[in-house]
Chimera marker file (.cmm) of the C-alpha trace (Angstrom):
<marker_set name="trace">
<marker id="1" x="0.000" y="0.000" z="0.000" r="1" g="1" b="0" radius="0.5"/>
<marker id="2" x="1.153" y="3.489" z="-0.755" r="1" g="1" b="0" radius="0.5"/>
<marker id="3" x="0.871" y="6.215" z="1.833" r="1" g="1" b="0" radius="0.5"/>
<marker id="4" x="1.891" y="9.418" z="0.058" r="1" g="1" b="0" radius="0.5"/>
<marker id="5" x="2.986" y="12.322" z="2.196" r="1" g="1" b="0" radius="0.5"/>
<marker id="6" x="3.621" y="10.270" z="5.320" r="1" g="1" b="0" radius="0.5"/>
<marker id="7" x="6.940" y="9.994" z="7.080" r="1" g="1" b="0" radius="0.5"/>
<marker id="8" x="8.502" y="6.537" z="7.266" r="1" g="1" b="0" radius="0.5"/>
<marker id="9" x="7.383" y="6.036" z="10.873" r="1" g="1" b="0" radius="0.5"/>
<marker id="10" x="3.822" y="7.183" z="10.032" r="1" g="1" b="0" radius="0.5"/>
<marker id="11" x="3.814" y="4.751" z="7.088" r="1" g="1" b="0" radius="0.5"/>
<marker id="12" x="4.854" y="1.875" z="9.374" r="1" g="1" b="0" radius="0.5"/>
<marker id="13" x="2.132" y="2.772" z="11.867" r="1" g="1" b="0" radius="0.5"/>
<marker id="14" x="-0.413" y="2.826" z="9.026" r="1" g="1" b="0" radius="0.5"/>
<marker id="15" x="0.801" y="-0.598" z="7.794" r="1" g="1" b="0" radius="0.5"/>
<marker id="16" x="0.515" y="-2.010" z="11.296" r="1" g="1" b="0" radius="0.5"/>
<marker id="17" x="-2.963" y="-0.547" z="11.776" r="1" g="1" b="0" radius="0.5"/>
<marker id="18" x="-4.077" y="-2.019" z="8.417" r="1" g="1" b="0" radius="0.5"/>
<marker id="19" x="-2.717" y="-5.448" z="9.357" r="1" g="1" b="0" radius="0.5"/>
<marker id="20" x="-4.380" y="-5.321" z="12.776" r="1" g="1" b="0" radius="0.5"/>
<marker id="21" x="-7.725" y="-4.274" z="11.269" r="1" g="1" b="0" radius="0.5"/>
<marker id="22" x="-7.577" y="-7.138" z="8.752" r="1" g="1" b="0" radius="0.5"/>
<marker id="23" x="-6.636" y="-9.615" z="11.462" r="1" g="1" b="0" radius="0.5"/>
<marker id="24" x="-9.474" y="-8.406" z="13.684" r="1" g="1" b="0" radius="0.5"/>
<marker id="25" x="-11.965" y="-8.861" z="10.856" r="1" g="1" b="0" radius="0.5"/>
<marker id="26" x="-10.800" y="-12.281" z="9.642" r="1" g="1" b="0" radius="0.5"/>
<marker id="27" x="-8.929" y="-14.010" z="12.442" r="1" g="1" b="0" radius="0.5"/>
<marker id="28" x="-10.438" y="-17.184" z="13.795" r="1" g="1" b="0" radius="0.5"/>
<marker id="29" x="-8.727" y="-19.960" z="15.675" r="1" g="1" b="0" radius="0.5"/>
<marker id="30" x="-9.993" y="-23.371" z="16.615" r="1" g="1" b="0" radius="0.5"/>
<marker id="31" x="-11.107" y="-23.574" z="20.236" r="1" g="1" b="0" radius="0.5"/>
<marker id="32" x="-9.756" y="-26.542" z="22.150" r="1" g="1" b="0" radius="0.5"/>
<marker id="33" x="-11.946" y="-28.112" z="24.796" r="1" g="1" b="0" radius="0.5"/>
<marker id="34" x="-11.006" y="-31.331" z="26.615" r="1" g="1" b="0" radius="0.5"/>
<marker id="35" x="-8.021" y="-31.817" z="24.289" r="1" g="1" b="0" radius="0.5"/>
<marker id="36" x="-10.098" y="-31.602" z="21.093" r="1" g="1" b="0" radius="0.5"/>
<marker id="37" x="-11.088" y="-28.873" z="18.677" r="1" g="1" b="0" radius="0.5"/>
<marker id="38" x="-14.535" y="-27.911" z="19.870" r="1" g="1" b="0" radius="0.5"/>
<marker id="39" x="-17.261" y="-29.495" z="17.746" r="1" g="1" b="0" radius="0.5"/>
<marker id="40" x="-14.898" y="-32.028" z="16.106" r="1" g="1" b="0" radius="0.5"/>
<marker id="41" x="-13.081" y="-35.248" z="16.885" r="1" g="1" b="0" radius="0.5"/>
<marker id="42" x="-9.719" y="-33.655" z="16.007" r="1" g="1" b="0" radius="0.5"/>
<marker id="43" x="-7.358" y="-33.807" z="18.969" r="1" g="1" b="0" radius="0.5"/>
<marker id="44" x="-4.860" y="-31.154" z="19.939" r="1" g="1" b="0" radius="0.5"/>
<marker id="45" x="-2.069" y="-33.628" z="19.117" r="1" g="1" b="0" radius="0.5"/>
<marker id="46" x="-3.495" y="-34.263" z="15.625" r="1" g="1" b="0" radius="0.5"/>
<marker id="47" x="-3.693" y="-30.499" z="15.076" r="1" g="1" b="0" radius="0.5"/>
<marker id="48" x="-0.076" y="-30.030" z="16.193" r="1" g="1" b="0" radius="0.5"/>
<marker id="49" x="1.099" y="-32.946" z="14.036" r="1" g="1" b="0" radius="0.5"/>
<marker id="50" x="-0.577" y="-31.578" z="10.906" r="1" g="1" b="0" radius="0.5"/>
<marker id="51" x="0.963" y="-28.135" z="11.451" r="1" g="1" b="0" radius="0.5"/>
<marker id="52" x="4.420" y="-29.718" z="11.755" r="1" g="1" b="0" radius="0.5"/>
<marker id="53" x="3.684" y="-31.749" z="8.610" r="1" g="1" b="0" radius="0.5"/>
<marker id="54" x="2.781" y="-28.518" z="6.786" r="1" g="1" b="0" radius="0.5"/>
<marker id="55" x="6.164" y="-27.118" z="7.800" r="1" g="1" b="0" radius="0.5"/>
<marker id="56" x="7.879" y="-30.174" z="6.321" r="1" g="1" b="0" radius="0.5"/>
<marker id="57" x="5.855" y="-29.856" z="3.109" r="1" g="1" b="0" radius="0.5"/>
<marker id="58" x="6.609" y="-26.158" z="2.871" r="1" g="1" b="0" radius="0.5"/>
<marker id="59" x="10.336" y="-26.895" z="3.040" r="1" g="1" b="0" radius="0.5"/>
<marker id="60" x="9.993" y="-29.832" z="0.606" r="1" g="1" b="0" radius="0.5"/>
<marker id="61" x="8.167" y="-27.665" z="-1.943" r="1" g="1" b="0" radius="0.5"/>
<marker id="62" x="10.584" y="-24.751" z="-1.274" r="1" g="1" b="0" radius="0.5"/>
<marker id="63" x="7.795" y="-22.346" z="-0.333" r="1" g="1" b="0" radius="0.5"/>
<marker id="64" x="8.609" y="-19.132" z="1.510" r="1" g="1" b="0" radius="0.5"/>
<marker id="65" x="7.937" y="-18.748" z="5.221" r="1" g="1" b="0" radius="0.5"/>
<marker id="66" x="5.020" y="-16.423" z="4.486" r="1" g="1" b="0" radius="0.5"/>
<marker id="67" x="3.302" y="-19.210" z="2.547" r="1" g="1" b="0" radius="0.5"/>
<marker id="68" x="3.645" y="-21.631" z="5.440" r="1" g="1" b="0" radius="0.5"/>
<marker id="69" x="2.275" y="-19.035" z="7.893" r="1" g="1" b="0" radius="0.5"/>
<marker id="70" x="-0.673" y="-18.268" z="5.617" r="1" g="1" b="0" radius="0.5"/>
<marker id="71" x="-1.340" y="-21.990" z="5.121" r="1" g="1" b="0" radius="0.5"/>
<marker id="72" x="-1.571" y="-22.473" z="8.889" r="1" g="1" b="0" radius="0.5"/>
<marker id="73" x="-3.883" y="-19.442" z="9.168" r="1" g="1" b="0" radius="0.5"/>
<marker id="74" x="-6.167" y="-20.796" z="6.416" r="1" g="1" b="0" radius="0.5"/>
<marker id="75" x="-6.226" y="-24.222" z="8.107" r="1" g="1" b="0" radius="0.5"/>
<marker id="76" x="-7.077" y="-22.710" z="11.486" r="1" g="1" b="0" radius="0.5"/>
<marker id="77" x="-9.735" y="-20.393" z="10.086" r="1" g="1" b="0" radius="0.5"/>
<marker id="78" x="-11.429" y="-23.358" z="8.409" r="1" g="1" b="0" radius="0.5"/>
<marker id="79" x="-11.205" y="-25.590" z="11.495" r="1" g="1" b="0" radius="0.5"/>
<marker id="80" x="-12.777" y="-22.780" z="13.535" r="1" g="1" b="0" radius="0.5"/>
<marker id="81" x="-15.648" y="-22.585" z="11.014" r="1" g="1" b="0" radius="0.5"/>
<marker id="82" x="-16.595" y="-26.196" z="10.237" r="1" g="1" b="0" radius="0.5"/>
<marker id="83" x="-16.951" y="-29.556" z="11.949" r="1" g="1" b="0" radius="0.5"/>
<marker id="84" x="-14.084" y="-31.362" z="10.251" r="1" g="1" b="0" radius="0.5"/>
<marker id="85" x="-13.414" y="-35.059" z="10.611" r="1" g="1" b="0" radius="0.5"/>
<marker id="86" x="-9.903" y="-36.289" z="11.493" r="1" g="1" b="0" radius="0.5"/>
<marker id="87" x="-9.722" y="-38.441" z="8.341" r="1" g="1" b="0" radius="0.5"/>
<marker id="88" x="-9.869" y="-35.261" z="6.233" r="1" g="1" b="0" radius="0.5"/>
<marker id="89" x="-7.390" y="-33.235" z="8.301" r="1" g="1" b="0" radius="0.5"/>
<marker id="90" x="-4.401" y="-33.840" z="6.006" r="1" g="1" b="0" radius="0.5"/>
<marker id="91" x="-6.505" y="-33.077" z="2.943" r="1" g="1" b="0" radius="0.5"/>
<marker id="92" x="-7.610" y="-29.804" z="4.527" r="1" g="1" b="0" radius="0.5"/>
<marker id="93" x="-4.015" y="-29.041" z="5.530" r="1" g="1" b="0" radius="0.5"/>
<marker id="94" x="-2.371" y="-29.652" z="2.153" r="1" g="1" b="0" radius="0.5"/>
<marker id="95" x="-5.168" y="-27.800" z="0.400" r="1" g="1" b="0" radius="0.5"/>
<marker id="96" x="-4.652" y="-24.842" z="2.770" r="1" g="1" b="0" radius="0.5"/>
<marker id="97" x="-0.952" y="-24.835" z="1.906" r="1" g="1" b="0" radius="0.5"/>
<marker id="98" x="-1.695" y="-25.037" z="-1.830" r="1" g="1" b="0" radius="0.5"/>
<marker id="99" x="-4.119" y="-22.108" z="-1.562" r="1" g="1" b="0" radius="0.5"/>
<marker id="100" x="-1.513" y="-20.133" z="0.409" r="1" g="1" b="0" radius="0.5"/>
<marker id="101" x="1.054" y="-20.892" z="-2.295" r="1" g="1" b="0" radius="0.5"/>
<marker id="102" x="-1.338" y="-19.714" z="-4.993" r="1" g="1" b="0" radius="0.5"/>
<marker id="103" x="-1.746" y="-16.502" z="-3.006" r="1" g="1" b="0" radius="0.5"/>
<marker id="104" x="1.932" y="-15.879" z="-2.154" r="1" g="1" b="0" radius="0.5"/>
<marker id="105" x="4.253" y="-17.741" z="-4.504" r="1" g="1" b="0" radius="0.5"/>
<marker id="106" x="5.395" y="-17.101" z="-8.035" r="1" g="1" b="0" radius="0.5"/>
<marker id="107" x="3.642" y="-19.363" z="-10.551" r="1" g="1" b="0" radius="0.5"/>
<marker id="108" x="6.854" y="-21.131" z="-11.522" r="1" g="1" b="0" radius="0.5"/>
<marker id="109" x="7.437" y="-22.219" z="-7.893" r="1" g="1" b="0" radius="0.5"/>
<marker id="110" x="4.139" y="-24.096" z="-7.627" r="1" g="1" b="0" radius="0.5"/>
<marker id="111" x="3.967" y="-27.603" z="-9.060" r="1" g="1" b="0" radius="0.5"/>
<marker id="112" x="0.698" y="-29.114" z="-10.255" r="1" g="1" b="0" radius="0.5"/>
<marker id="113" x="-1.790" y="-30.239" z="-7.625" r="1" g="1" b="0" radius="0.5"/>
<marker id="114" x="-1.199" y="-33.833" z="-8.759" r="1" g="1" b="0" radius="0.5"/>
<marker id="115" x="2.563" y="-33.501" z="-8.244" r="1" g="1" b="0" radius="0.5"/>
<marker id="116" x="2.104" y="-31.831" z="-4.852" r="1" g="1" b="0" radius="0.5"/>
<marker id="117" x="-0.271" y="-34.611" z="-3.761" r="1" g="1" b="0" radius="0.5"/>
<marker id="118" x="2.129" y="-37.354" z="-4.844" r="1" g="1" b="0" radius="0.5"/>
<marker id="119" x="5.228" y="-35.703" z="-3.337" r="1" g="1" b="0" radius="0.5"/>
<marker id="120" x="3.422" y="-35.001" z="-0.048" r="1" g="1" b="0" radius="0.5"/>
<marker id="121" x="2.347" y="-38.608" z="0.435" r="1" g="1" b="0" radius="0.5"/>
<marker id="122" x="-1.026" y="-37.380" z="1.677" r="1" g="1" b="0" radius="0.5"/>
<marker id="123" x="-2.969" y="-40.248" z="0.006" r="1" g="1" b="0" radius="0.5"/>
<marker id="124" x="-5.636" y="-37.937" z="-1.394" r="1" g="1" b="0" radius="0.5"/>
<marker id="125" x="-6.434" y="-37.695" z="-5.081" r="1" g="1" b="0" radius="0.5"/>
<marker id="126" x="-6.186" y="-34.555" z="-7.158" r="1" g="1" b="0" radius="0.5"/>
<marker id="127" x="-9.993" y="-34.527" z="-7.383" r="1" g="1" b="0" radius="0.5"/>
<marker id="128" x="-10.340" y="-34.688" z="-3.586" r="1" g="1" b="0" radius="0.5"/>
<marker id="129" x="-7.869" y="-31.840" z="-3.109" r="1" g="1" b="0" radius="0.5"/>
<marker id="130" x="-9.607" y="-29.702" z="-5.738" r="1" g="1" b="0" radius="0.5"/>
<marker id="131" x="-12.982" y="-30.435" z="-4.103" r="1" g="1" b="0" radius="0.5"/>
<marker id="132" x="-11.511" y="-29.414" z="-0.736" r="1" g="1" b="0" radius="0.5"/>
<marker id="133" x="-10.120" y="-26.256" z="-2.339" r="1" g="1" b="0" radius="0.5"/>
<marker id="134" x="-13.635" y="-25.265" z="-3.391" r="1" g="1" b="0" radius="0.5"/>
<marker id="135" x="-15.017" y="-26.019" z="0.092" r="1" g="1" b="0" radius="0.5"/>
<marker id="136" x="-12.333" y="-23.902" z="1.771" r="1" g="1" b="0" radius="0.5"/>
<marker id="137" x="-12.843" y="-21.020" z="-0.651" r="1" g="1" b="0" radius="0.5"/>
<marker id="138" x="-16.609" y="-21.140" z="-0.094" r="1" g="1" b="0" radius="0.5"/>
<marker id="139" x="-16.355" y="-21.363" z="3.714" r="1" g="1" b="0" radius="0.5"/>
<marker id="140" x="-13.844" y="-18.504" z="3.857" r="1" g="1" b="0" radius="0.5"/>
<marker id="141" x="-15.824" y="-16.500" z="1.280" r="1" g="1" b="0" radius="0.5"/>
<marker id="142" x="-12.830" y="-16.440" z="-1.092" r="1" g="1" b="0" radius="0.5"/>
<marker id="143" x="-10.991" y="-14.115" z="1.298" r="1" g="1" b="0" radius="0.5"/>
<marker id="144" x="-7.859" y="-16.103" z="2.037" r="1" g="1" b="0" radius="0.5"/>
<marker id="145" x="-5.378" y="-13.474" z="3.049" r="1" g="1" b="0" radius="0.5"/>
<marker id="146" x="-5.278" y="-12.517" z="6.678" r="1" g="1" b="0" radius="0.5"/>
<marker id="147" x="-2.440" y="-10.934" z="8.563" r="1" g="1" b="0" radius="0.5"/>
<marker id="148" x="-0.026" y="-13.613" z="9.725" r="1" g="1" b="0" radius="0.5"/>
<marker id="149" x="2.576" y="-13.451" z="12.482" r="1" g="1" b="0" radius="0.5"/>
<marker id="150" x="5.204" y="-13.080" z="9.737" r="1" g="1" b="0" radius="0.5"/>
<marker id="151" x="3.508" y="-9.887" z="8.508" r="1" g="1" b="0" radius="0.5"/>
<marker id="152" x="3.793" y="-8.346" z="11.967" r="1" g="1" b="0" radius="0.5"/>
<marker id="153" x="7.432" y="-9.427" z="12.235" r="1" g="1" b="0" radius="0.5"/>
<marker id="154" x="8.187" y="-7.728" z="8.897" r="1" g="1" b="0" radius="0.5"/>
<marker id="155" x="6.423" y="-4.527" z="9.929" r="1" g="1" b="0" radius="0.5"/>
<marker id="156" x="8.052" y="-4.372" z="13.359" r="1" g="1" b="0" radius="0.5"/>
<marker id="157" x="11.516" y="-5.241" z="12.037" r="1" g="1" b="0" radius="0.5"/>
<marker id="158" x="11.174" y="-2.529" z="9.371" r="1" g="1" b="0" radius="0.5"/>
<marker id="159" x="10.403" y="-0.073" z="12.131" r="1" g="1" b="0" radius="0.5"/>
<marker id="160" x="13.377" y="-1.251" z="14.184" r="1" g="1" b="0" radius="0.5"/>
<marker id="161" x="15.716" y="-0.658" z="11.255" r="1" g="1" b="0" radius="0.5"/>
<marker id="162" x="14.364" y="2.842" z="10.702" r="1" g="1" b="0" radius="0.5"/>
<marker id="163" x="14.398" y="3.844" z="14.363" r="1" g="1" b="0" radius="0.5"/>
<marker id="164" x="17.892" y="2.459" z="15.008" r="1" g="1" b="0" radius="0.5"/>
<marker id="165" x="19.547" y="4.622" z="12.343" r="1" g="1" b="0" radius="0.5"/>
<link id1="1" id2="2" r="1" g="1" b="0" radius="0.2"/>
<link id1="2" id2="3" r="1" g="1" b="0" radius="0.2"/>
<link id1="3" id2="4" r="1" g="1" b="0" radius="0.2"/>
<link id1="4" id2="5" r="1" g="1" b="0" radius="0.2"/>
<link id1="5" id2="6" r="1" g="1" b="0" radius="0.2"/>
<link id1="6" id2="7" r="1" g="1" b="0" radius="0.2"/>
<link id1="7" id2="8" r="1" g="1" b="0" radius="0.2"/>
<link id1="8" id2="9" r="1" g="1" b="0" radius="0.2"/>
<link id1="9" id2="10" r="1" g="1" b="0" radius="0.2"/>
<link id1="10" id2="11" r="1" g="1" b="0" radius="0.2"/>
<link id1="11" id2="12" r="1" g="1" b="0" radius="0.2"/>
<link id1="12" id2="13" r="1" g="1" b="0" radius="0.2"/>
<link id1="13" id2="14" r="1" g="1" b="0" radius="0.2"/>
<link id1="14" id2="15" r="1" g="1" b="0" radius="0.2"/>
<link id1="15" id2="16" r="1" g="1" b="0" radius="0.2"/>
<link id1="16" id2="17" r="1" g="1" b="0" radius="0.2"/>
<link id1="17" id2="18" r="1" g="1" b="0" radius="0.2"/>
<link id1="18" id2="19" r="1" g="1" b="0" radius="0.2"/>
<link id1="19" id2="20" r="1" g="1" b="0" radius="0.2"/>
<link id1="20" id2="21" r="1" g="1" b="0" radius="0.2"/>
<link id1="21" id2="22" r="1" g="1" b="0" radius="0.2"/>
<link id1="22" id2="23" r="1" g="1" b="0" radius="0.2"/>
<link id1="23" id2="24" r="1" g="1" b="0" radius="0.2"/>
<link id1="24" id2="25" r="1" g="1" b="0" radius="0.2"/>
<link id1="25" id2="26" r="1" g="1" b="0" radius="0.2"/>
<link id1="26" id2="27" r="1" g="1" b="0" radius="0.2"/>
<link id1="27" id2="28" r="1" g="1" b="0" radius="0.2"/>
<link id1="28" id2="29" r="1" g="1" b="0" radius="0.2"/>
<link id1="29" id2="30" r="1" g="1" b="0" radius="0.2"/>
<link id1="30" id2="31" r="1" g="1" b="0" radius="0.2"/>
<link id1="31" id2="32" r="1" g="1" b="0" radius="0.2"/>
<link id1="32" id2="33" r="1" g="1" b="0" radius="0.2"/>
<link id1="33" id2="34" r="1" g="1" b="0" radius="0.2"/>
<link id1="34" id2="35" r="1" g="1" b="0" radius="0.2"/>
<link id1="35" id2="36" r="1" g="1" b="0" radius="0.2"/>
<link id1="36" id2="37" r="1" g="1" b="0" radius="0.2"/>
<link id1="37" id2="38" r="1" g="1" b="0" radius="0.2"/>
<link id1="38" id2="39" r="1" g="1" b="0" radius="0.2"/>
<link id1="39" id2="40" r="1" g="1" b="0" radius="0.2"/>
<link id1="40" id2="41" r="1" g="1" b="0" radius="0.2"/>
<link id1="41" id2="42" r="1" g="1" b="0" radius="0.2"/>
<link id1="42" id2="43" r="1" g="1" b="0" radius="0.2"/>
<link id1="43" id2="44" r="1" g="1" b="0" radius="0.2"/>
<link id1="44" id2="45" r="1" g="1" b="0" radius="0.2"/>
<link id1="45" id2="46" r="1" g="1" b="0" radius="0.2"/>
<link id1="46" id2="47" r="1" g="1" b="0" radius="0.2"/>
<link id1="47" id2="48" r="1" g="1" b="0" radius="0.2"/>
<link id1="48" id2="49" r="1" g="1" b="0" radius="0.2"/>
<link id1="49" id2="50" r="1" g="1" b="0" radius="0.2"/>
<link id1="50" id2="51" r="1" g="1" b="0" radius="0.2"/>
<link id1="51" id2="52" r="1" g="1" b="0" radius="0.2"/>
<link id1="52" id2="53" r="1" g="1" b="0" radius="0.2"/>
<link id1="53" id2="54" r="1" g="1" b="0" radius="0.2"/>
<link id1="54" id2="55" r="1" g="1" b="0" radius="0.2"/>
<link id1="55" id2="56" r="1" g="1" b="0" radius="0.2"/>
<link id1="56" id2="57" r="1" g="1" b="0" radius="0.2"/>
<link id1="57" id2="58" r="1" g="1" b="0" radius="0.2"/>
<link id1="58" id2="59" r="1" g="1" b="0" radius="0.2"/>
<link id1="59" id2="60" r="1" g="1" b="0" radius="0.2"/>
<link id1="60" id2="61" r="1" g="1" b="0" radius="0.2"/>
<link id1="61" id2="62" r="1" g="1" b="0" radius="0.2"/>
<link id1="62" id2="63" r="1" g="1" b="0" radius="0.2"/>
<link id1="63" id2="64" r="1" g="1" b="0" radius="0.2"/>
<link id1="64" id2="65" r="1" g="1" b="0" radius="0.2"/>
<link id1="65" id2="66" r="1" g="1" b="0" radius="0.2"/>
<link id1="66" id2="67" r="1" g="1" b="0" radius="0.2"/>
<link id1="67" id2="68" r="1" g="1" b="0" radius="0.2"/>
<link id1="68" id2="69" r="1" g="1" b="0" radius="0.2"/>
<link id1="69" id2="70" r="1" g="1" b="0" radius="0.2"/>
<link id1="70" id2="71" r="1" g="1" b="0" radius="0.2"/>
<link id1="71" id2="72" r="1" g="1" b="0" radius="0.2"/>
<link id1="72" id2="73" r="1" g="1" b="0" radius="0.2"/>
<link id1="73" id2="74" r="1" g="1" b="0" radius="0.2"/>
<link id1="74" id2="75" r="1" g="1" b="0" radius="0.2"/>
<link id1="75" id2="76" r="1" g="1" b="0" radius="0.2"/>
<link id1="76" id2="77" r="1" g="1" b="0" radius="0.2"/>
<link id1="77" id2="78" r="1" g="1" b="0" radius="0.2"/>
<link id1="78" id2="79" r="1" g="1" b="0" radius="0.2"/>
<link id1="79" id2="80" r="1" g="1" b="0" radius="0.2"/>
<link id1="80" id2="81" r="1" g="1" b="0" radius="0.2"/>
<link id1="81" id2="82" r="1" g="1" b="0" radius="0.2"/>
<link id1="82" id2="83" r="1" g="1" b="0" radius="0.2"/>
<link id1="83" id2="84" r="1" g="1" b="0" radius="0.2"/>
<link id1="84" id2="85" r="1" g="1" b="0" radius="0.2"/>
<link id1="85" id2="86" r="1" g="1" b="0" radius="0.2"/>
<link id1="86" id2="87" r="1" g="1" b="0" radius="0.2"/>
<link id1="87" id2="88" r="1" g="1" b="0" radius="0.2"/>
<link id1="88" id2="89" r="1" g="1" b="0" radius="0.2"/>
<link id1="89" id2="90" r="1" g="1" b="0" radius="0.2"/>
<link id1="90" id2="91" r="1" g="1" b="0" radius="0.2"/>
<link id1="91" id2="92" r="1" g="1" b="0" radius="0.2"/>
<link id1="92" id2="93" r="1" g="1" b="0" radius="0.2"/>
<link id1="93" id2="94" r="1" g="1" b="0" radius="0.2"/>
<link id1="94" id2="95" r="1" g="1" b="0" radius="0.2"/>
<link id1="95" id2="96" r="1" g="1" b="0" radius="0.2"/>
<link id1="96" id2="97" r="1" g="1" b="0" radius="0.2"/>
<link id1="97" id2="98" r="1" g="1" b="0" radius="0.2"/>
<link id1="98" id2="99" r="1" g="1" b="0" radius="0.2"/>
<link id1="99" id2="100" r="1" g="1" b="0" radius="0.2"/>
<link id1="100" id2="101" r="1" g="1" b="0" radius="0.2"/>
<link id1="101" id2="102" r="1" g="1" b="0" radius="0.2"/>
<link id1="102" id2="103" r="1" g="1" b="0" radius="0.2"/>
<link id1="103" id2="104" r="1" g="1" b="0" radius="0.2"/>
<link id1="104" id2="105" r="1" g="1" b="0" radius="0.2"/>
<link id1="105" id2="106" r="1" g="1" b="0" radius="0.2"/>
<link id1="106" id2="107" r="1" g="1" b="0" radius="0.2"/>
<link id1="107" id2="108" r="1" g="1" b="0" radius="0.2"/>
<link id1="108" id2="109" r="1" g="1" b="0" radius="0.2"/>
<link id1="109" id2="110" r="1" g="1" b="0" radius="0.2"/>
<link id1="110" id2="111" r="1" g="1" b="0" radius="0.2"/>
<link id1="111" id2="112" r="1" g="1" b="0" radius="0.2"/>
<link id1="112" id2="113" r="1" g="1" b="0" radius="0.2"/>
<link id1="113" id2="114" r="1" g="1" b="0" radius="0.2"/>
<link id1="114" id2="115" r="1" g="1" b="0" radius="0.2"/>
<link id1="115" id2="116" r="1" g="1" b="0" radius="0.2"/>
<link id1="116" id2="117" r="1" g="1" b="0" radius="0.2"/>
<link id1="117" id2="118" r="1" g="1" b="0" radius="0.2"/>
<link id1="118" id2="119" r="1" g="1" b="0" radius="0.2"/>
<link id1="119" id2="120" r="1" g="1" b="0" radius="0.2"/>
<link id1="120" id2="121" r="1" g="1" b="0" radius="0.2"/>
<link id1="121" id2="122" r="1" g="1" b="0" radius="0.2"/>
<link id1="122" id2="123" r="1" g="1" b="0" radius="0.2"/>
<link id1="123" id2="124" r="1" g="1" b="0" radius="0.2"/>
<link id1="124" id2="125" r="1" g="1" b="0" radius="0.2"/>
<link id1="125" id2="126" r="1" g="1" b="0" radius="0.2"/>
<link id1="126" id2="127" r="1" g="1" b="0" radius="0.2"/>
<link id1="127" id2="128" r="1" g="1" b="0" radius="0.2"/>
<link id1="128" id2="129" r="1" g="1" b="0" radius="0.2"/>
<link id1="129" id2="130" r="1" g="1" b="0" radius="0.2"/>
<link id1="130" id2="131" r="1" g="1" b="0" radius="0.2"/>
<link id1="131" id2="132" r="1" g="1" b="0" radius="0.2"/>
<link id1="132" id2="133" r="1" g="1" b="0" radius="0.2"/>
<link id1="133" id2="134" r="1" g="1" b="0" radius="0.2"/>
<link id1="134" id2="135" r="1" g="1" b="0" radius="0.2"/>
<link id1="135" id2="136" r="1" g="1" b="0" radius="0.2"/>
<link id1="136" id2="137" r="1" g="1" b="0" radius="0.2"/>
<link id1="137" id2="138" r="1" g="1" b="0" radius="0.2"/>
<link id1="138" id2="139" r="1" g="1" b="0" radius="0.2"/>
<link id1="139" id2="140" r="1" g="1" b="0" radius="0.2"/>
<link id1="140" id2="141" r="1" g="1" b="0" radius="0.2"/>
<link id1="141" id2="142" r="1" g="1" b="0" radius="0.2"/>
<link id1="142" id2="143" r="1" g="1" b="0" radius="0.2"/>
<link id1="143" id2="144" r="1" g="1" b="0" radius="0.2"/>
<link id1="144" id2="145" r="1" g="1" b="0" radius="0.2"/>
<link id1="145" id2="146" r="1" g="1" b="0" radius="0.2"/>
<link id1="146" id2="147" r="1" g="1" b="0" radius="0.2"/>
<link id1="147" id2="148" r="1" g="1" b="0" radius="0.2"/>
<link id1="148" id2="149" r="1" g="1" b="0" radius="0.2"/>
<link id1="149" id2="150" r="1" g="1" b="0" radius="0.2"/>
<link id1="150" id2="151" r="1" g="1" b="0" radius="0.2"/>
<link id1="151" id2="152" r="1" g="1" b="0" radius="0.2"/>
<link id1="152" id2="153" r="1" g="1" b="0" radius="0.2"/>
<link id1="153" id2="154" r="1" g="1" b="0" radius="0.2"/>
<link id1="154" id2="155" r="1" g="1" b="0" radius="0.2"/>
<link id1="155" id2="156" r="1" g="1" b="0" radius="0.2"/>
<link id1="156" id2="157" r="1" g="1" b="0" radius="0.2"/>
<link id1="157" id2="158" r="1" g="1" b="0" radius="0.2"/>
<link id1="158" id2="159" r="1" g="1" b="0" radius="0.2"/>
<link id1="159" id2="160" r="1" g="1" b="0" radius="0.2"/>
<link id1="160" id2="161" r="1" g="1" b="0" radius="0.2"/>
<link id1="161" id2="162" r="1" g="1" b="0" radius="0.2"/>
<link id1="162" id2="163" r="1" g="1" b="0" radius="0.2"/>
<link id1="163" id2="164" r="1" g="1" b="0" radius="0.2"/>
<link id1="164" id2="165" r="1" g="1" b="0" radius="0.2"/>
</marker_set>
């Protein structure tokens, strides 16, 4: 975003305010009750395992850190919105990462969905992943991008560099 006429510190404050407003509007996280995501049979351990698996996939596919962070945010927003079954958790997770990659990565970095499915070892077909993609997009009203922790780190570190000089 451009902020003409603002000083560098005012621009950073505006960026931070924009990110906070977007996060406030879109942020949802699954609520854990008795060791499970409320309203599902997904345990806290299963949730943690799938997030670690997404990190491994992100490194395997050579995605940037921002893509991984957005993938986790998409996954969590969906799990906070629907009653997902544990057997679909990896399908939801890889689809969240693929959607994050489509949002953040250059086209030449992203392999085909079929290749990503095979290389991930997720045991879901291309058709199942594409069907899940449509479900996620519908449930999140096609608004995938939310502020991630990485965004705040970038904004704050930019401010630190400016204020330290």
